[in-house]
C-alpha positions as CSV (number, residue, x, y, z in Angstrom):
1,X,115.1,-57.6,173.6
2,X,112.9,-59.5,175.9
3,X,112.5,-59.9,179.6
4,X,113.3,-63.4,180.7
5,X,113.3,-62.9,184.5
6,X,112.6,-60.4,187.2
7,X,114.1,-60.8,190.7
8,X,112.3,-59.5,193.8
9,X,114.3,-57.1,195.9
10,X,113.1,-54.6,198.5
11,X,115.2,-51.7,197.2
12,X,115.4,-52.2,193.4
13,X,113.5,-53.5,190.4
14,X,115.8,-56.1,188.8
15,X,115.1,-57.3,185.3
16,X,117.1,-59.8,183.2
17,X,116.8,-59.4,179.5
18,X,118.2,-61.3,176.6
19,X,119.4,-59.8,173.3
20,X,122.1,-60.6,170.8
21,X,123.7,-63.4,172.8
22,X,123.9,-61.2,175.9
23,X,122.1,-61.1,179.2
24,X,121.3,-57.6,180.2
25,X,120.8,-57.0,183.9
26,X,118.8,-53.8,184.4
27,X,118.5,-52.5,188.0
28,X,116.3,-49.6,188.6
29,X,115.7,-47.4,191.7
30,X,113.3,-44.5,191.2
31,X,114.5,-42.5,188.1
32,X,118.0,-44.0,188.2
33,X,119.1,-47.1,186.3
34,X,122.2,-49.3,186.2
35,X,122.7,-51.8,183.3
36,X,125.2,-54.6,183.1
37,X,125.8,-56.7,179.9
38,X,127.1,-60.2,180.2
39,X,128.0,-62.4,177.2
40,X,126.2,-65.7,177.3
41,X,129.5,-67.4,176.4
42,X,131.0,-66.1,179.6
43,X,128.5,-68.1,181.7
44,X,128.4,-71.8,182.4
45,X,124.8,-72.2,183.3
46,X,122.9,-69.5,181.3
47,X,120.5,-67.3,183.2
48,X,121.1,-69.4,186.4
49,X,124.6,-68.1,186.4
50,X,123.3,-64.5,186.2
51,X,121.3,-65.2,189.4
52,X,124.5,-66.3,191.1
53,X,126.3,-63.2,190.0
54,X,123.7,-61.0,191.7
55,X,124.8,-61.9,195.2
56,X,124.4,-59.7,198.3
57,X,127.8,-58.2,198.1
58,X,127.3,-57.1,194.5
59,X,123.8,-55.6,195.4
60,X,125.4,-53.6,198.2
61,X,127.7,-52.0,195.7
62,X,124.8,-51.3,193.5
63,X,123.0,-49.6,196.3
64,X,126.1,-47.5,197.1
65,X,126.4,-46.5,193.4
66,X,122.7,-45.4,193.4
67,X,123.4,-43.2,196.4
68,X,126.4,-41.6,194.5
69,X,124.3,-41.3,191.3
70,X,121.5,-39.5,193.2
71,X,124.1,-37.2,194.9
72,X,125.7,-36.3,191.5
73,X,122.3,-35.7,190.0
74,X,121.1,-33.4,192.8
75,X,124.4,-31.4,192.7
76,X,124.2,-30.8,188.9
77,X,120.5,-30.0,189.1
78,X,121.2,-27.5,191.8
79,X,123.9,-25.9,189.7
80,X,121.5,-25.7,186.8
81,X,118.7,-24.1,188.8
82,X,120.7,-21.6,190.8
């Protein structure tokens, strides 16, 4: 697995990796991570197509998902400690 690109974003660290004929999009925020795997054969223009997939609408849903993930983690951590 190797990093082939990193995209600047004010909220996330976005890395695009390549492994076994798949692009792996890894989006990190703090201690949370979302990963998406995309078969190279599903894309017409290689890594450029990955850039197109990561549009503003998609990244808004990623942000909302991080909010939910953080909420879920805090709730379970609270149950564990109290």
